[in-house]
C-alpha positions in Angstrom: 18.3 33.9 -25.8 14.6 34.0 -23.8 13.2 31.5 -22.6 9.5 31.2 -22.9 7.3 30.1 -19.4 6.1 27.2 -20.4 3.4 25.6 -17.9 4.7 22.3 -15.5 2.6 20.1 -14.8 3.6 19.2 -10.5 2.3 17.1 -7.4 1.8 20.6 -5.9 -2.3 19.8 -4.7 -2.4 15.9 -5.6 -2.5 13.6 -2.4 -2.9 10.4 -4.2 -5.4 7.7 -2.3 -3.7 7.0 1.2 -2.9 3.1 2.5 -0.3 3.4 5.5 1.5 0.2 6.1 2.3 -0.6 9.6 6.0 -1.8 10.2 5.9 -4.4 12.8 8.9 -5.6 15.3 8.5 -9.1 16.4 11.2 -11.2 18.7 11.8 -14.3 15.9 10.3 -16.7 18.3 7.6 -19.2 17.9 4.0 -18.3 18.5 5.2 -14.2 18.5 2.9 -13.9 14.4 -0.2 -15.7 15.7 0.1 -13.5 18.9 -0.1 -10.1 16.6 -3.0 -12.0 14.0 -5.0 -12.3 17.5 -4.5 -8.5 18.0 -7.2 -7.8 15.4 -9.5 -10.6 15.5 -12.9 -9.3 15.7 -12.1 -5.6 15.0 -13.6 -3.3 12.5 -10.5 -3.5 10.2 -9.2 -5.9 8.1 -5.6 -7.0 7.3 -5.5 -6.4 3.7 -1.5 -7.1 3.2 0.9 -8.8 5.0 5.2 -8.8 4.0 7.2 -10.9 6.9 11.0 -9.7 6.7 12.6 -12.5 8.9 16.5 -12.4 9.8 17.7 -15.2 12.8 17.0 -12.6 16.1 14.0 -10.6 14.6 11.2 -10.4 12.1 9.3 -7.6 10.6 5.7 -7.5 9.5 4.4 -5.7 7.0 0.7 -5.0 7.0 -1.5 -3.0 5.5 -5.4 -2.6 6.8 -8.6 -0.9 6.6 -8.3 0.8 9.1 -5.2 3.1 10.1 -6.6 4.2 13.2 -8.1 1.3 15.2 -4.4 -0.8 13.7 -2.6 2.4 15.5 -4.8 2.1 18.7 -4.9 -1.8 18.7 -0.7 -2.1 18.5 -0.4 0.6 20.6 -2.6 -1.2 23.6 -0.9 -4.3 23.1 2.4 -2.7 23.2 3.8 -3.9 19.2 6.9 -1.6 18.8 5.9 -0.4 15.2 6.4 2.2 12.7 4.3 4.0 9.9 4.9 4.3 6.2 2.9 5.4 3.3 2.1 3.6 0.6 0.9 3.4 -3.1 -1.7 0.2 -3.9 -2.1 -0.2 -7.3 -4.5 -2.8 -8.8 -3.8 -4.9 -11.5 -6.0 -5.5 -14.4 -4.3 -8.1 -15.9 -1.6 -9.6 -13.3 0.9 -10.4 -16.0 1.3 -7.4 -18.4 0.5 -4.5 -15.9 3.2 -5.5 -12.9 5.3 -5.4 -15.7 3.5 -1.9 -17.1 4.1 -0.2 -13.0 7.1 -1.2 -13.1 8.0 0.6 -17.0 5.7 4.0 -15.7 7.6 4.3 -12.8 10.9 3.3 -14.3 10.1 6.5 -16.9 9.8 8.5 -14.1 13.0 7.6 -12.9 11.5 6.0 -9.3 12.8 2.9 -7.2 10.7 0.6 -5.7 11.6 -0.3 -2.6 9.7 -3.2 -2.0 6.2 -4.6 -3.5 4.4 -7.4 -2.3 0.7 -8.3 -2.9 -2.3 -7.5 -1.3 -4.7 -9.8 0.7 -7.6 -8.8 -0.5 -9.3 -8.1 -4.0 -11.9 -5.3 -3.1 -12.9 -4.8 -7.1 -11.9 -8.8 -7.5 -8.3 -8.0 -9.2 -5.2 -7.9 -7.8 -3.7 -5.6 -6.3 0.7 -4.2 -5.0 1.6 -2.4 -1.7 4.4 -0.3 -3.2 7.3 1.6 -1.4 8.6 4.4 -3.4 11.0 6.5 -3.5 8.3 9.6 -3.9 4.7 8.1 -3.2 2.9 11.0 -4.2 4.6 11.6 -7.4 4.4 7.6 -8.4 0.5 7.8 -7.2 0.1 10.4 -9.9 2.0 9.2 -12.8 0.1 6.2 -11.9 -3.3 7.6 -12.0 -2.4 9.3 -15.2 -1.2 6.6 -17.0 -4.9 4.7 -16.5 -4.2 2.4 -13.7 -6.6 2.4 -10.5 -5.0 2.6 -6.9 -6.3 1.6 -3.8 -6.8 3.4 -0.6 -7.2 2.4 2.8 -11.5 2.1 3.4 -11.0 0.5 -0.9 -9.4 -2.5 1.3 -12.3 -3.9 4.0 -15.9 -4.2 5.0 -16.9 -1.1 3.4 -15.5 -1.4 0.0 -17.4 0.2 -2.5 -16.5 -3.3 -4.5 -17.2 -1.2 -7.7 -16.8 -2.8 -11.0 -13.4 -2.7 -12.3 -14.4 -1.5 -15.8 -15.9 1.7 -13.4 -13.6 4.7 -14.3 -11.7 6.4 -11.0 
């Protein structure tokens, strides 16, 4: 039996809008989160997303900012131990139904969501969520194909275009 070759869509050549998460490791002591946040005061970056995972002796603060290069320099300058990972940041046009839709789309591609947290900012007036998945490129490609609007770090701060949520991407 011969098989006819078919074109299979791949993620090759696709780069989703990029958002970088910094996981900052802090001692679990009073005032350490304040110390970290003061690093960003009066800087040309916006903290767009924040999540704190706490344990008995340390905390991991996950940050998404509007300027990863500046964030990296600031964290290094103030000697904060951290790691970086790419995220998919997706806008939710209808907070209740579209979060369910995002999960269904990723499940249909058999992609796991390792963790998720909402963003503090609403660049186009809509809620947004940061997702860490098995494969951010594939997740971004599938979500865009299904009509979801993905945000990049330059969409998250003072230089965000602030477009109409009805505008195509």
